[in-house]
DRENTOR-101732 format. One record per residue: x, y, z of N, C-alpha, C in turn; residue number from 1. Coordinates in Angstrom, 1 decimal. Layout:
<recs>
X/Y/Z/X/Y/Z/X/Y/Z/NUM
...
</recs>
This chain:
<recs>
-22.0/-50.5/-9.7/-22.0/-49.8/-8.4/-20.7/-49.0/-8.2/1
-19.6/-49.7/-8.6/-18.3/-49.0/-8.4/-18.2/-47.7/-9.2/2
-18.8/-47.7/-10.4/-18.8/-46.5/-11.3/-19.5/-45.4/-10.6/3
-20.6/-45.7/-9.9/-21.3/-44.7/-9.2/-20.5/-44.0/-8.1/4
-19.7/-44.8/-7.4/-18.8/-44.4/-6.3/-17.8/-43.4/-6.9/5
-17.2/-43.8/-8.0/-16.1/-43.0/-8.6/-16.7/-41.6/-9.1/6
-17.9/-41.7/-9.8/-18.5/-40.5/-10.3/-18.9/-39.6/-9.1/7
-19.4/-40.2/-8.0/-19.8/-39.4/-6.9/-18.6/-38.7/-6.3/8
-17.4/-39.4/-6.2/-16.2/-38.9/-5.6/-15.7/-37.7/-6.5/9
-15.7/-37.9/-7.8/-15.2/-36.9/-8.7/-16.1/-35.6/-8.6/10
-17.4/-35.8/-8.5/-18.3/-34.7/-8.4/-18.1/-34.0/-7.1/11
-17.9/-34.7/-6.0/-17.6/-34.0/-4.7/-16.3/-33.2/-4.7/12
-15.3/-33.8/-5.4/-14.0/-33.0/-5.5/-14.2/-31.8/-6.3/13
-15.0/-31.9/-7.4/-15.3/-30.7/-8.2/-16.0/-29.6/-7.4/14
-17.0/-30.0/-6.7/-17.8/-29.1/-5.9/-16.9/-28.4/-4.8/15
-16.0/-29.2/-4.2/-15.2/-28.7/-3.1/-14.1/-27.7/-3.6/16
-13.7/-27.9/-4.9/-12.6/-27.1/-5.4/-13.2/-25.8/-6.1/17
-14.4/-25.9/-6.6/-15.0/-24.8/-7.4/-15.8/-23.9/-6.4/18
-16.5/-24.4/-5.5/-17.4/-23.7/-4.6/-16.8/-22.5/-3.9/19
-15.6/-22.7/-3.2/-15.0/-21.6/-2.5/-14.8/-20.3/-3.3/20
-14.4/-20.5/-4.6/-14.2/-19.3/-5.5/-15.5/-18.6/-5.8/21
-16.6/-19.3/-5.8/-17.9/-18.7/-6.1/-18.4/-17.9/-4.9/22
-17.9/-18.2/-3.7/-18.4/-17.4/-2.5/-17.4/-16.4/-2.0/23
-16.2/-16.3/-2.7/-15.2/-15.4/-2.3/-15.7/-14.0/-2.4/24
-15.3/-13.1/-1.5/-15.7/-11.7/-1.6/-15.0/-11.0/-2.7/25
-15.7/-10.3/-3.5/-15.1/-9.5/-4.6/-15.0/-8.1/-4.2/26
-13.9/-7.4/-4.5/-13.7/-6.0/-4.1/-14.4/-5.2/-5.2/27
-15.6/-4.8/-4.9/-16.4/-4.1/-5.9/-15.9/-2.7/-6.1/28
-15.7/-2.3/-7.3/-15.4/-1.0/-7.7/-13.9/-0.6/-7.5/29
-13.1/-1.5/-6.9/-11.7/-1.1/-6.7/-11.0/-0.9/-8.0/30
-11.2/-1.6/-9.0/-10.5/-1.4/-10.3/-11.1/-0.2/-11.0/31
-12.3/0.3/-10.6/-12.9/1.4/-11.3/-12.3/2.8/-10.7/32
-11.8/2.7/-9.5/-11.4/3.9/-8.8/-9.9/4.2/-9.2/33
-9.6/5.4/-9.7/-8.2/5.7/-9.9/-7.4/5.8/-8.6/34
-6.2/5.5/-8.6/-5.4/5.6/-7.4/-5.3/7.0/-6.9/35
-5.4/7.2/-5.6/-5.3/8.6/-5.1/-3.9/8.8/-4.7/36
-3.3/10.0/-5.0/-1.9/10.3/-4.7/-1.7/10.3/-3.2/37
-0.6/9.8/-2.7/-0.3/9.8/-1.3/-0.2/11.2/-0.9/38
-0.2/11.4/0.4/-0.1/12.8/1.0/1.2/13.5/0.5/39
2.3/12.7/0.5/3.6/13.3/0.1/3.5/13.7/-1.3/40
3.0/12.9/-2.2/2.9/13.2/-3.6/1.9/14.4/-3.8/41
0.9/14.4/-3.1/-0.1/15.5/-3.2/0.5/16.8/-2.9/42
1.5/16.8/-2.0/2.1/18.1/-1.6/3.3/18.4/-2.5/43
4.1/17.4/-2.8/5.4/17.7/-3.4/5.5/17.4/-4.9/44
4.6/16.6/-5.5/4.6/16.3/-6.9/3.9/17.5/-7.6/45
4.6/18.6/-7.8/4.0/19.8/-8.3/3.4/19.7/-9.7/46
4.1/19.0/-10.5/3.6/18.8/-11.9/2.6/17.6/-12.1/47
2.3/17.0/-11.0/1.4/15.9/-10.9/1.6/14.8/-12.0/48
2.8/14.5/-12.2/3.1/13.4/-13.2/3.3/12.0/-12.6/49
3.1/12.0/-11.2/3.2/10.7/-10.5/4.7/10.3/-10.3/50
5.6/11.2/-10.5/7.0/10.9/-10.3/7.6/12.1/-9.5/51
8.5/11.8/-8.5/9.2/12.9/-7.9/10.4/13.2/-8.6/52
10.4/14.4/-9.3/11.5/14.8/-10.1/12.6/15.3/-9.2/53
13.8/15.6/-9.8/14.9/16.1/-9.0/14.6/17.3/-8.2/54
14.0/18.3/-8.8/13.7/19.5/-8.1/12.7/19.3/-7.0/55
11.7/18.4/-7.2/10.7/18.1/-6.2/11.4/17.3/-5.0/56
12.4/16.4/-5.3/13.1/15.8/-4.3/14.0/16.7/-3.5/57
14.5/17.7/-4.1/15.3/18.8/-3.4/14.4/19.5/-2.5/58
13.2/19.8/-2.8/12.3/20.5/-1.9/11.9/19.6/-0.7/59
11.7/18.3/-1.0/11.5/17.4/0.1/12.6/17.4/1.1/60
13.8/17.3/0.5/15.1/17.2/1.4/15.2/18.5/2.2/61
14.9/19.6/1.6/15.0/20.9/2.3/14.0/21.1/3.4/62
12.8/20.7/3.1/11.7/20.7/4.1/12.0/19.8/5.3/63
12.5/18.6/5.0/12.8/17.7/6.1/14.0/18.2/6.9/64
15.0/18.8/6.2/16.2/19.3/6.9/15.7/20.5/7.9/65
14.7/21.3/7.5/14.2/22.3/8.3/13.5/21.8/9.5/66
12.7/20.7/9.3/11.9/20.1/10.4/11.9/18.6/10.3/67
12.9/18.0/11.0/13.0/16.5/11.0/11.9/15.8/11.7/68
11.1/16.6/12.4/9.9/15.9/13.1/8.7/16.0/12.2/69
8.8/16.4/11.0/7.7/16.5/10.0/7.0/15.2/9.9/70
5.7/15.1/10.4/5.0/13.8/10.4/4.7/13.2/9.0/71
4.8/14.1/8.0/4.5/13.6/6.7/5.8/12.8/6.1/72
7.0/13.3/6.5/8.2/12.8/6.0/9.0/11.8/6.9/73
8.8/12.0/8.2/9.5/11.3/9.2/9.5/9.8/9.0/74
8.3/9.2/8.7/8.3/7.7/8.5/9.2/7.2/7.5/75
9.7/8.0/6.6/10.5/7.6/5.5/12.0/7.7/5.8/76
12.3/8.4/6.9/13.7/8.5/7.3/14.1/7.2/8.0/77
14.4/6.2/7.3/14.6/4.8/7.7/15.7/4.7/8.8/78
16.9/5.4/8.5/18.0/5.3/9.4/18.0/6.3/10.5/79
17.0/7.1/10.5/16.8/8.2/11.6/18.0/9.1/11.7/80
18.5/9.5/10.6/19.7/10.4/10.6/19.3/11.9/10.5/81
17.9/12.1/10.4/17.5/13.5/10.2/17.6/14.0/8.8/82
17.9/13.1/7.8/18.0/13.5/6.4/17.3/12.5/5.6/83
16.8/12.9/4.5/16.2/11.9/3.5/17.1/11.7/2.4/84
17.6/10.5/2.2/18.5/10.2/1.1/17.6/9.9/-0.1/85
18.3/9.8/-1.3/17.6/9.5/-2.5/16.9/8.1/-2.4/86
17.6/7.1/-1.7/17.0/5.8/-1.6/15.8/5.9/-0.7/87
15.8/6.7/0.4/14.6/6.8/1.3/13.5/7.5/0.5/88
13.8/8.5/-0.3/12.7/9.2/-1.0/12.1/8.2/-2.1/89
13.0/7.4/-2.6/12.4/6.5/-3.7/11.5/5.4/-3.1/90
11.5/5.3/-1.8/10.6/4.3/-1.1/9.2/4.9/-0.8/91
9.1/6.2/-1.0/7.8/6.9/-0.7/6.8/6.4/-1.7/92
5.7/5.9/-1.3/4.7/5.4/-2.2/3.9/6.5/-2.9/93
3.5/6.2/-4.2/2.9/7.3/-5.0/1.4/7.3/-4.7/94
0.8/6.2/-4.1/-0.6/6.2/-3.9/-1.0/6.0/-2.5/95
-2.2/6.4/-2.1/-2.6/6.3/-0.7/-2.7/4.8/-0.2/96
-3.1/4.0/-1.1/-3.2/2.6/-0.7/-1.9/1.9/-0.3/97
-0.8/2.6/-0.6/0.5/2.1/-0.3/1.2/3.0/0.7/98
0.5/3.9/1.4/1.1/4.8/2.4/1.8/4.0/3.5/99
2.7/4.7/4.1/3.4/4.1/5.2/2.4/3.7/6.3/100
2.6/2.6/7.0/1.7/2.1/8.0/1.7/3.1/9.2/101
0.5/3.4/9.7/0.4/4.2/10.9/0.7/3.4/12.1/102
1.2/4.0/13.1/1.4/3.3/14.4/0.1/2.8/15.0/103
0.1/1.6/15.4/-1.1/1.0/16.0/-1.2/1.4/17.5/104
-2.3/1.8/18.0/-2.5/2.1/19.4/-2.7/0.8/20.1/105
-2.0/0.7/21.2/-2.1/-0.6/22.0/-3.2/-0.4/23.0/106
-4.1/-1.4/23.2/-5.1/-1.3/24.1/-4.6/-1.6/25.5/107
-5.0/-0.8/26.5/-4.6/-1.0/27.9/-5.5/-2.1/28.5/108
-4.8/-3.0/29.2/-5.5/-4.0/29.9/-6.0/-3.4/31.2/109
-7.2/-3.7/31.6/-7.8/-3.2/32.8/-7.5/-4.1/34.0/110
</recs>
């Protein structure tokens, strides 16, 4: 009878550890879809190699210097000095899934 209790306990542990993985949601098709360039890369990565080259970075810096309120580039001006440094430009994500978070709208309490 003791053997039955041990076997039942082991089987229950196995079911509890394996079952959650079987019911986990799987992201269907995510690995099949190629990453989409972020809006910044879509506009400034002229040669579409997925890297912002020196000349492309210079264009980004010039555009942001002309218009520091540019909504496409402003989120990356971390220190809010009105200029984009090489470090700030290097933090611009290459794909949309990694875009800078958009500001959340707060719900008003009635």
